[in-house]
PDB file with one MODEL, atoms N, CA, C and O in Angstrom:
MODEL        1
ATOM      1  N   MET A   1       1.133  -0.943   0.216  1.00  0.00           N
ATOM      2  CA  MET A   1       0.070   0.427  -0.100  1.00  0.00           C
ATOM      3  C   MET A   1       0.609   1.542  -0.003  1.00  0.00           C
ATOM      4  O   MET A   1       0.106   2.579  -0.436  1.00  0.00           O
ATOM      5  N   GLU A   2       2.045   1.433   0.763  1.00  0.00           N
ATOM      6  CA  GLU A   2       2.727   2.077   1.638  1.00  0.00           C
ATOM      7  C   GLU A   2       3.600   2.864  -0.411  1.00  0.00           C
ATOM      8  O   GLU A   2       4.049   4.010  -0.444  1.00  0.00           O
ATOM      9  N   THR A   3       3.615   2.000  -1.650  1.00  0.00           N
ATOM     10  CA  THR A   3       4.366   2.000  -3.043  1.00  0.00           C
ATOM     11  C   THR A   3       3.108   2.295  -4.040  1.00  0.00           C
ATOM     12  O   THR A   3       3.353   2.704  -5.175  1.00  0.00           O
ATOM     13  N   ILE A   4       2.094   2.139  -3.722  1.00  0.00           N
ATOM     14  CA  ILE A   4       0.941   2.565  -4.312  1.00  0.00           C
ATOM     15  C   ILE A   4       1.068   4.243  -4.087  1.00  0.00           C
ATOM     16  O   ILE A   4       1.523   5.015  -4.931  1.00  0.00           O
ATOM     17  N   ASP A   5       0.496   4.668  -2.587  1.00  0.00           N
ATOM     18  CA  ASP A   5       0.473   5.752  -2.208  1.00  0.00           C
ATOM     19  C   ASP A   5       2.492   6.899  -2.444  1.00  0.00           C
ATOM     20  O   ASP A   5       2.506   8.097  -2.159  1.00  0.00           O
ATOM     21  N   THR A   6       3.131   6.550  -2.690  1.00  0.00           N
ATOM     22  CA  THR A   6       4.037   6.222  -3.673  1.00  0.00           C
ATOM     23  C   THR A   6       4.112   7.428  -4.530  1.00  0.00           C
ATOM     24  O   THR A   6       4.354   8.635  -4.516  1.00  0.00           O
ATOM     25  N   VAL A   7       3.734   6.334  -5.360  1.00  0.00           N
ATOM     26  CA  VAL A   7       3.724   6.495  -6.570  1.00  0.00           C
ATOM     27  C   VAL A   7       2.634   7.642  -6.858  1.00  0.00           C
ATOM     28  O   VAL A   7       2.883   8.815  -7.137  1.00  0.00           O
ATOM     29  N   SER A   8       1.231   6.974  -6.713  1.00  0.00           N
ATOM     30  CA  SER A   8       0.466   7.881  -6.974  1.00  0.00           C
ATOM     31  C   SER A   8       0.692   9.838  -6.387  1.00  0.00           C
ATOM     32  O   SER A   8       0.066  10.785  -6.863  1.00  0.00           O
ATOM     33  N   HIS A   9       1.676   9.902  -5.358  1.00  0.00           N
ATOM     34  CA  HIS A   9       2.484  10.761  -4.739  1.00  0.00           C
ATOM     35  C   HIS A   9       3.115  11.076  -5.996  1.00  0.00           C
ATOM     36  O   HIS A   9       2.321  11.711  -6.689  1.00  0.00           O
ATOM     37  N   SER A  10       4.630  10.824  -6.786  1.00  0.00           N
ATOM     38  CA  SER A  10       4.803  11.205  -7.491  1.00  0.00           C
ATOM     39  C   SER A  10       4.292  10.939  -8.397  1.00  0.00           C
ATOM     40  O   SER A  10       5.145  10.782  -9.270  1.00  0.00           O
ATOM     41  N   ALA A  11       3.347  10.777  -8.760  1.00  0.00           N
ATOM     42  CA  ALA A  11       2.495  11.175 -10.416  1.00  0.00           C
ATOM     43  C   ALA A  11       1.906  12.620  -9.948  1.00  0.00           C
ATOM     44  O   ALA A  11       2.189  13.622 -10.603  1.00  0.00           O
ATOM     45  N   HIS A  12       0.724  12.726  -8.298  1.00  0.00           N
ATOM     46  CA  HIS A  12       0.716  13.931  -8.787  1.00  0.00           C
ATOM     47  C   HIS A  12       1.924  15.348  -8.708  1.00  0.00           C
ATOM     48  O   HIS A  12       1.859  16.571  -8.830  1.00  0.00           O
ATOM     49  N   GLU A  13       2.434  14.854  -8.576  1.00  0.00           N
ATOM     50  CA  GLU A  13       4.003  16.282  -8.374  1.00  0.00           C
ATOM     51  C   GLU A  13       3.493  16.469  -9.565  1.00  0.00           C
ATOM     52  O   GLU A  13       2.497  17.128  -9.862  1.00  0.00           O
ATOM     53  N   ALA A  14       4.271  15.814 -10.306  1.00  0.00           N
ATOM     54  CA  ALA A  14       4.824  15.190 -11.979  1.00  0.00           C
ATOM     55  C   ALA A  14       3.420  16.080 -12.513  1.00  0.00           C
ATOM     56  O   ALA A  14       3.585  17.036 -13.271  1.00  0.00           O
ATOM     57  N   VAL A  15       2.683  15.868 -12.266  1.00  0.00           N
ATOM     58  CA  VAL A  15       1.505  16.672 -13.385  1.00  0.00           C
ATOM     59  C   VAL A  15       1.590  17.850 -12.744  1.00  0.00           C
ATOM     60  O   VAL A  15       2.226  18.592 -13.492  1.00  0.00           O
ATOM     61  N   ASP A  16       1.286  18.432 -11.747  1.00  0.00           N
ATOM     62  CA  ASP A  16       1.187  19.502 -10.869  1.00  0.00           C
ATOM     63  C   ASP A  16       2.794  20.278 -11.986  1.00  0.00           C
ATOM     64  O   ASP A  16       2.432  21.206 -12.709  1.00  0.00           O
ATOM     65  N   LYS A  17       3.978  20.003 -12.061  1.00  0.00           N
ATOM     66  CA  LYS A  17       4.442  20.465 -12.919  1.00  0.00           C
ATOM     67  C   LYS A  17       4.346  20.860 -13.558  1.00  0.00           C
ATOM     68  O   LYS A  17       4.650  22.046 -13.693  1.00  0.00           O
ATOM     69  N   ILE A  18       3.611  19.791 -14.818  1.00  0.00           N
ATOM     70  CA  ILE A  18       3.401  19.920 -16.329  1.00  0.00           C
ATOM     71  C   ILE A  18       2.446  20.502 -16.086  1.00  0.00           C
ATOM     72  O   ILE A  18       1.880  20.582 -17.176  1.00  0.00           O
ATOM     73  N   ALA A  19       1.696  21.113 -15.182  1.00  0.00           N
ATOM     74  CA  ALA A  19       0.263  21.881 -15.630  1.00  0.00           C
ATOM     75  C   ALA A  19       1.333  23.284 -15.093  1.00  0.00           C
ATOM     76  O   ALA A  19       1.535  24.165 -15.929  1.00  0.00           O
ATOM     77  N   ASN A  20       1.865  23.396 -13.937  1.00  0.00           N
ATOM     78  CA  ASN A  20       2.690  24.851 -13.497  1.00  0.00           C
ATOM     79  C   ASN A  20       3.771  25.359 -14.790  1.00  0.00           C
ATOM     80  O   ASN A  20       3.953  26.557 -15.002  1.00  0.00           O
ATOM     81  N   ALA A  21       4.428  24.316 -15.581  1.00  0.00           N
ATOM     82  CA  ALA A  21       4.648  25.249 -16.254  1.00  0.00           C
ATOM     83  C   ALA A  21       4.236  25.541 -17.772  1.00  0.00           C
ATOM     84  O   ALA A  21       4.895  26.292 -18.490  1.00  0.00           O
ATOM     85  N   THR A  22       2.834  24.731 -18.281  1.00  0.00           N
ATOM     86  CA  THR A  22       1.815  24.696 -19.175  1.00  0.00           C
ATOM     87  C   THR A  22       1.358  25.948 -19.001  1.00  0.00           C
ATOM     88  O   THR A  22       0.866  26.541 -19.961  1.00  0.00           O
ATOM     89  N   ASN A  23       1.480  26.758 -17.306  1.00  0.00           N
ATOM     90  CA  ASN A  23       0.655  27.984 -17.391  1.00  0.00           C
ATOM     91  C   ASN A  23       1.347  29.028 -17.567  1.00  0.00           C
ATOM     92  O   ASN A  23       0.690  30.003 -17.930  1.00  0.00           O
ATOM     93  N   LYS A  24       2.635  29.206 -17.418  1.00  0.00           N
ATOM     94  CA  LYS A  24       3.610  29.305 -18.064  1.00  0.00           C
ATOM     95  C   LYS A  24       3.857  30.191 -18.939  1.00  0.00           C
ATOM     96  O   LYS A  24       3.966  31.414 -19.018  1.00  0.00           O
ATOM     97  N   ALA A  25       3.962  28.662 -20.018  1.00  0.00           N
ATOM     98  CA  ALA A  25       4.021  28.730 -21.571  1.00  0.00           C
ATOM     99  C   ALA A  25       2.624  30.181 -21.760  1.00  0.00           C
ATOM    100  O   ALA A  25       2.345  31.167 -22.442  1.00  0.00           O
ATOM    101  N   ALA A  26       2.240  29.523 -20.834  1.00  0.00           N
ATOM    102  CA  ALA A  26       0.273  30.229 -22.004  1.00  0.00           C
ATOM    103  C   ALA A  26       0.818  31.110 -21.455  1.00  0.00           C
ATOM    104  O   ALA A  26       1.819  30.403 -21.575  1.00  0.00           O
ATOM    105  N   GLU A  27       1.292  32.264 -20.788  1.00  0.00           N
ATOM    106  CA  GLU A  27       1.271  34.199 -20.172  1.00  0.00           C
ATOM    107  C   GLU A  27       2.440  34.257 -20.375  1.00  0.00           C
ATOM    108  O   GLU A  27       2.807  35.415 -20.176  1.00  0.00           O
ATOM    109  N   ALA A  28       3.701  33.271 -20.835  1.00  0.00           N
ATOM    110  CA  ALA A  28       4.884  33.865 -22.122  1.00  0.00           C
ATOM    111  C   ALA A  28       4.440  33.909 -23.596  1.00  0.00           C
ATOM    112  O   ALA A  28       4.900  34.908 -24.150  1.00  0.00           O
ATOM    113  N   LEU A  29       3.647  33.094 -24.446  1.00  0.00           N
ATOM    114  CA  LEU A  29       2.418  33.983 -25.175  1.00  0.00           C
ATOM    115  C   LEU A  29       1.339  34.859 -25.095  1.00  0.00           C
ATOM    116  O   LEU A  29       1.060  35.506 -26.104  1.00  0.00           O
ATOM    117  N   GLY A  30       0.755  34.983 -24.193  1.00  0.00           N
ATOM    118  CA  GLY A  30       0.317  35.875 -24.117  1.00  0.00           C
ATOM    119  C   GLY A  30       1.165  37.092 -23.917  1.00  0.00           C
ATOM    120  O   GLY A  30       1.203  38.047 -24.692  1.00  0.00           O
ATOM    121  N   GLU A  31       1.890  36.959 -22.725  1.00  0.00           N
ATOM    122  CA  GLU A  31       2.972  38.312 -23.563  1.00  0.00           C
ATOM    123  C   GLU A  31       3.417  38.346 -24.938  1.00  0.00           C
ATOM    124  O   GLU A  31       3.224  37.175 -25.263  1.00  0.00           O
ATOM    125  N   LYS A  32       3.507  38.459 -25.134  1.00  0.00           N
ATOM    126  CA  LYS A  32       4.445  37.919 -26.521  1.00  0.00           C
ATOM    127  C   LYS A  32       3.636  38.495 -27.386  1.00  0.00           C
ATOM    128  O   LYS A  32       4.005  39.491 -28.009  1.00  0.00           O
ATOM    129  N   GLY A  33       2.400  37.943 -27.552  1.00  0.00           N
ATOM    130  CA  GLY A  33       1.858  38.358 -28.190  1.00  0.00           C
ATOM    131  C   GLY A  33       0.804  39.622 -28.063  1.00  0.00           C
ATOM    132  O   GLY A  33      -0.108  40.238 -28.616  1.00  0.00           O
ATOM    133  N   GLU A  34       1.513  39.537 -27.084  1.00  0.00           N
ATOM    134  CA  GLU A  34       0.356  41.464 -26.663  1.00  0.00           C
ATOM    135  C   GLU A  34       1.626  42.393 -27.172  1.00  0.00           C
ATOM    136  O   GLU A  34       1.545  43.619 -27.246  1.00  0.00           O
ATOM    137  N   GLN A  35       3.412  41.253 -27.687  1.00  0.00           N
ATOM    138  CA  GLN A  35       4.199  42.782 -27.547  1.00  0.00           C
ATOM    139  C   GLN A  35       3.481  42.623 -29.226  1.00  0.00           C
ATOM    140  O   GLN A  35       2.879  43.609 -29.653  1.00  0.00           O
ATOM    141  N   TRP A  36       3.571  41.501 -30.022  1.00  0.00           N
ATOM    142  CA  TRP A  36       3.134  41.529 -31.347  1.00  0.00           C
ATOM    143  C   TRP A  36       2.103  42.329 -31.470  1.00  0.00           C
ATOM    144  O   TRP A  36       2.409  43.188 -32.297  1.00  0.00           O
ATOM    145  N   LYS A  37       0.865  42.518 -31.012  1.00  0.00           N
ATOM    146  CA  LYS A  37       0.284  43.389 -31.602  1.00  0.00           C
ATOM    147  C   LYS A  37       0.399  45.238 -31.024  1.00  0.00           C
ATOM    148  O   LYS A  37      -0.279  46.189 -31.411  1.00  0.00           O
ATOM    149  N   ASN A  38       0.929  45.223 -30.537  1.00  0.00           N
ATOM    150  CA  ASN A  38       0.853  46.421 -29.922  1.00  0.00           C
ATOM    151  C   ASN A  38       2.255  46.697 -30.503  1.00  0.00           C
ATOM    152  O   ASN A  38       2.708  47.718 -29.985  1.00  0.00           O
ATOM    153  N   ALA A  39       3.304  46.014 -31.612  1.00  0.00           N
ATOM    154  CA  ALA A  39       3.994  46.300 -32.371  1.00  0.00           C
ATOM    155  C   ALA A  39       3.674  46.965 -34.122  1.00  0.00           C
ATOM    156  O   ALA A  39       4.135  47.761 -34.941  1.00  0.00           O
ATOM    157  N   GLU A  40       2.908  46.286 -33.989  1.00  0.00           N
ATOM    158  CA  GLU A  40       2.037  46.818 -35.343  1.00  0.00           C
ATOM    159  C   GLU A  40       0.641  47.416 -35.511  1.00  0.00           C
ATOM    160  O   GLU A  40       0.035  47.583 -36.570  1.00  0.00           O
ATOM    161  N   GLN A  41       0.222  47.723 -34.204  1.00  0.00           N
ATOM    162  CA  GLN A  41      -0.542  48.986 -34.029  1.00  0.00           C
ATOM    163  C   GLN A  41       0.816  50.009 -34.476  1.00  0.00           C
ATOM    164  O   GLN A  41       0.896  50.531 -35.588  1.00  0.00           O
ATOM    165  N   ARG A  42       2.025  50.207 -33.204  1.00  0.00           N
ATOM    166  CA  ARG A  42       3.088  51.185 -33.995  1.00  0.00           C
ATOM    167  C   ARG A  42       3.257  51.040 -35.226  1.00  0.00           C
ATOM    168  O   ARG A  42       2.908  51.927 -36.004  1.00  0.00           O
ATOM    169  N   LEU A  43       3.744  50.060 -35.586  1.00  0.00           N
ATOM    170  CA  LEU A  43       4.304  50.257 -37.504  1.00  0.00           C
ATOM    171  C   LEU A  43       2.698  50.889 -38.372  1.00  0.00           C
ATOM    172  O   LEU A  43       2.859  51.842 -39.134  1.00  0.00           O
ATOM    173  N   ALA A  44       1.066  50.249 -38.184  1.00  0.00           N
ATOM    174  CA  ALA A  44       0.609  50.807 -38.810  1.00  0.00           C
ATOM    175  C   ALA A  44       0.252  52.498 -38.367  1.00  0.00           C
ATOM    176  O   ALA A  44      -0.535  53.151 -39.053  1.00  0.00           O
ATOM    177  N   GLU A  45       0.943  53.095 -37.134  1.00  0.00           N
ATOM    178  CA  GLU A  45       0.545  54.035 -37.284  1.00  0.00           C
ATOM    179  C   GLU A  45       1.560  55.098 -37.734  1.00  0.00           C
ATOM    180  O   GLU A  45       1.173  56.217 -38.071  1.00  0.00           O
ATOM    181  N   ASN A  46       2.893  54.741 -37.739  1.00  0.00           N
ATOM    182  CA  ASN A  46       4.215  54.790 -38.533  1.00  0.00           C
ATOM    183  C   ASN A  46       3.655  55.002 -40.086  1.00  0.00           C
ATOM    184  O   ASN A  46       4.137  55.867 -40.818  1.00  0.00           O
ATOM    185  N   CYS A  47       2.655  54.171 -40.476  1.00  0.00           N
ATOM    186  CA  CYS A  47       2.739  54.388 -41.847  1.00  0.00           C
ATOM    187  C   CYS A  47       1.711  55.064 -41.854  1.00  0.00           C
ATOM    188  O   CYS A  47       1.970  55.347 -43.024  1.00  0.00           O
ATOM    189  N   ARG A  48       0.510  55.759 -41.618  1.00  0.00           N
ATOM    190  CA  ARG A  48      -0.293  56.387 -41.002  1.00  0.00           C
ATOM    191  C   ARG A  48       0.389  57.497 -41.425  1.00  0.00           C
ATOM    192  O   ARG A  48       0.045  58.459 -42.112  1.00  0.00           O
ATOM    193  N   THR A  49       1.342  57.215 -40.929  1.00  0.00           N
ATOM    194  CA  THR A  49       2.333  59.035 -40.543  1.00  0.00           C
ATOM    195  C   THR A  49       2.385  58.990 -41.989  1.00  0.00           C
ATOM    196  O   THR A  49       1.544  59.370 -42.804  1.00  0.00           O
ATOM    197  N   TYR A  50       3.246  58.588 -42.121  1.00  0.00           N
ATOM    198  CA  TYR A  50       4.651  58.578 -42.982  1.00  0.00           C
ATOM    199  C   TYR A  50       3.146  59.554 -45.051  1.00  0.00           C
ATOM    200  O   TYR A  50       3.063  60.416 -45.926  1.00  0.00           O
ATOM    201  N   ILE A  51       2.739  58.791 -44.643  1.00  0.00           N
ATOM    202  CA  ILE A  51       1.320  58.856 -46.105  1.00  0.00           C
ATOM    203  C   ILE A  51       1.213  60.408 -45.532  1.00  0.00           C
ATOM    204  O   ILE A  51       1.618  61.346 -46.218  1.00  0.00           O
ATOM    205  N   ARG A  52       0.742  60.564 -44.464  1.00  0.00           N
ATOM    206  CA  ARG A  52       0.092  61.973 -44.893  1.00  0.00           C
ATOM    207  C   ARG A  52       0.383  62.675 -44.883  1.00  0.00           C
ATOM    208  O   ARG A  52      -0.250  63.610 -45.371  1.00  0.00           O
ATOM    209  N   ASP A  53       2.274  62.935 -44.002  1.00  0.00           N
ATOM    210  CA  ASP A  53       3.704  63.951 -44.519  1.00  0.00           C
ATOM    211  C   ASP A  53       4.670  63.340 -46.073  1.00  0.00           C
ATOM    212  O   ASP A  53       5.631  63.917 -46.582  1.00  0.00           O
ATOM    213  N   ASN A  54       4.391  62.773 -46.274  1.00  0.00           N
ATOM    214  CA  ASN A  54       4.388  62.018 -47.449  1.00  0.00           C
ATOM    215  C   ASN A  54       3.725  61.206 -48.763  1.00  0.00           C
ATOM    216  O   ASN A  54       4.111  60.114 -49.179  1.00  0.00           O
ATOM    217  N   PRO A  55       2.393  62.191 -49.427  1.00  0.00           N
ATOM    218  CA  PRO A  55       1.788  61.720 -49.612  1.00  0.00           C
ATOM    219  C   PRO A  55       1.886  60.932 -51.515  1.00  0.00           C
ATOM    220  O   PRO A  55       1.393  59.917 -52.006  1.00  0.00           O
ATOM    221  N   VAL A  56       2.718  61.973 -52.043  1.00  0.00           N
ATOM    222  CA  VAL A  56       3.505  61.573 -53.310  1.00  0.00           C
ATOM    223  C   VAL A  56       3.939  60.437 -53.157  1.00  0.00           C
ATOM    224  O   VAL A  56       3.587  59.328 -53.558  1.00  0.00           O
ATOM    225  N   THR A  57       5.315  61.077 -52.092  1.00  0.00           N
ATOM    226  CA  THR A  57       6.362  59.730 -52.141  1.00  0.00           C
ATOM    227  C   THR A  57       5.392  58.291 -51.949  1.00  0.00           C
ATOM    228  O   THR A  57       6.045  57.364 -52.428  1.00  0.00           O
ATOM    229  N   SER A  58       4.064  57.794 -51.413  1.00  0.00           N
ATOM    230  CA  SER A  58       3.786  57.150 -50.950  1.00  0.00           C
ATOM    231  C   SER A  58       3.249  56.451 -51.965  1.00  0.00           C
ATOM    232  O   SER A  58       3.225  55.227 -52.090  1.00  0.00           O
ATOM    233  N   LEU A  59       2.667  57.563 -52.937  1.00  0.00           N
ATOM    234  CA  LEU A  59       1.750  57.036 -53.980  1.00  0.00           C
ATOM    235  C   LEU A  59       2.590  56.364 -55.222  1.00  0.00           C
ATOM    236  O   LEU A  59       2.027  55.744 -56.124  1.00  0.00           O
ATOM    237  N   GLY A  60       3.478  56.490 -55.179  1.00  0.00           N
ATOM    238  CA  GLY A  60       4.867  56.633 -55.703  1.00  0.00           C
ATOM    239  C   GLY A  60       5.210  55.061 -55.133  1.00  0.00           C
ATOM    240  O   GLY A  60       5.277  54.251 -56.057  1.00  0.00           O
ATOM    241  N   ILE A  61       5.381  54.633 -54.123  1.00  0.00           N
ATOM    242  CA  ILE A  61       5.435  53.048 -53.573  1.00  0.00           C
ATOM    243  C   ILE A  61       5.028  52.594 -53.829  1.00  0.00           C
ATOM    244  O   ILE A  61       5.568  51.555 -54.207  1.00  0.00           O
ATOM    245  N   ALA A  62       3.467  52.723 -53.991  1.00  0.00           N
ATOM    246  CA  ALA A  62       2.815  52.052 -54.092  1.00  0.00           C
ATOM    247  C   ALA A  62       1.730  51.579 -55.504  1.00  0.00           C
ATOM    248  O   ALA A  62       0.788  50.864 -55.847  1.00  0.00           O
ATOM    249  N   VAL A  63       2.876  52.773 -56.018  1.00  0.00           N
ATOM    250  CA  VAL A  63       2.441  52.022 -58.120  1.00  0.00           C
ATOM    251  C   VAL A  63       4.009  50.907 -58.108  1.00  0.00           C
ATOM    252  O   VAL A  63       3.989  49.692 -58.302  1.00  0.00           O
ATOM    253  N   ALA A  64       5.157  51.688 -57.845  1.00  0.00           N
ATOM    254  CA  ALA A  64       6.192  50.634 -58.153  1.00  0.00           C
ATOM    255  C   ALA A  64       5.378  49.122 -57.334  1.00  0.00           C
ATOM    256  O   ALA A  64       4.745  48.366 -58.071  1.00  0.00           O
ATOM    257  N   ALA A  65       5.475  48.805 -55.812  1.00  0.00           N
ATOM    258  CA  ALA A  65       4.809  47.813 -55.622  1.00  0.00           C
ATOM    259  C   ALA A  65       3.795  47.151 -56.156  1.00  0.00           C
ATOM    260  O   ALA A  65       3.673  45.948 -55.921  1.00  0.00           O
ATOM    261  N   GLY A  66       3.032  47.727 -56.843  1.00  0.00           N
ATOM    262  CA  GLY A  66       1.800  47.028 -57.517  1.00  0.00           C
ATOM    263  C   GLY A  66       2.209  46.934 -59.199  1.00  0.00           C
ATOM    264  O   GLY A  66       1.345  46.898 -60.076  1.00  0.00           O
ATOM    265  N   PHE A  67       2.909  46.919 -59.327  1.00  0.00           N
ATOM    266  CA  PHE A  67       3.129  46.313 -60.654  1.00  0.00           C
ATOM    267  C   PHE A  67       5.048  45.730 -60.520  1.00  0.00           C
ATOM    268  O   PHE A  67       5.358  45.500 -61.689  1.00  0.00           O
ATOM    269  N   LEU A  68       5.693  45.583 -60.049  1.00  0.00           N
ATOM    270  CA  LEU A  68       6.301  44.399 -59.091  1.00  0.00           C
ATOM    271  C   LEU A  68       5.644  43.636 -58.223  1.00  0.00           C
ATOM    272  O   LEU A  68       6.241  42.712 -57.670  1.00  0.00           O
ATOM    273  N   LEU A  69       4.305  43.894 -57.959  1.00  0.00           N
ATOM    274  CA  LEU A  69       4.192  42.136 -58.108  1.00  0.00           C
ATOM    275  C   LEU A  69       3.170  41.365 -58.706  1.00  0.00           C
ATOM    276  O   LEU A  69       2.773  40.211 -58.540  1.00  0.00           O
ATOM    277  N   SER A  70       2.823  42.366 -59.496  1.00  0.00           N
ATOM    278  CA  SER A  70       2.157  42.336 -61.124  1.00  0.00           C
ATOM    279  C   SER A  70       2.910  41.386 -61.888  1.00  0.00           C
ATOM    280  O   SER A  70       2.642  40.262 -62.315  1.00  0.00           O
ATOM    281  N   ARG A  71       4.438  42.496 -61.985  1.00  0.00           N
ATOM    282  CA  ARG A  71       5.178  41.286 -62.537  1.00  0.00           C
ATOM    283  C   ARG A  71       5.799  39.660 -62.129  1.00  0.00           C
ATOM    284  O   ARG A  71       5.765  38.563 -62.687  1.00  0.00           O
ATOM    285  N   LEU A  72       6.282  40.117 -61.033  1.00  0.00           N
ATOM    286  CA  LEU A  72       6.568  38.550 -60.084  1.00  0.00           C
ATOM    287  C   LEU A  72       5.157  37.979 -60.254  1.00  0.00           C
ATOM    288  O   LEU A  72       5.257  36.752 -60.299  1.00  0.00           O
ATOM    289  N   LEU A  73       3.712  38.427 -60.382  1.00  0.00           N
ATOM    290  CA  LEU A  73       2.753  36.987 -60.031  1.00  0.00           C
ATOM    291  C   LEU A  73       2.085  35.954 -61.782  1.00  0.00           C
ATOM    292  O   LEU A  73       1.764  34.800 -62.064  1.00  0.00           O
ATOM    293  N   SER A  74       2.189  37.233 -62.458  1.00  0.00           N
ATOM    294  CA  SER A  74       2.010  37.305 -63.877  1.00  0.00           C
ATOM    295  C   SER A  74       2.519  36.174 -64.647  1.00  0.00           C
ATOM    296  O   SER A  74       1.997  35.589 -65.596  1.00  0.00           O
ATOM    297  N   GLY A  75       4.086  35.894 -63.825  1.00  0.00           N
ATOM    298  CA  GLY A  75       5.074  34.929 -64.865  1.00  0.00           C
ATOM    299  C   GLY A  75       5.563  35.396 -65.760  1.00  0.00           C
ATOM    300  O   GLY A  75       5.457  34.801 -66.832  1.00  0.00           O
ATOM    301  N   ARG A  76       6.129  36.360 -65.714  1.00  0.00           N
ATOM    302  CA  ARG A  76       6.721  36.536 -67.118  1.00  0.00           C
ATOM    303  C   ARG A  76       8.566  35.960 -66.782  1.00  0.00           C
ATOM    304  O   ARG A  76       9.388  35.958 -67.698  1.00  0.00           O
TER     305      ARG A  76
ENDMDL
END
């Protein structure tokens, strides 16, 4: 009976360690996700500011990018 209790106790400790590690990993991923979201928001705001401050240059960049994409995707 003592062996069963020891094995049971060890199994519970292992499960607790795994659950703790899983929770820490989930928290870390949540923090990284939040950091990525914030970085995306900053990038979008920087793009909006650049476009507002440099509309002609932005239009030229958009036209050039569209031209390059169409050439790449057309298979020529």
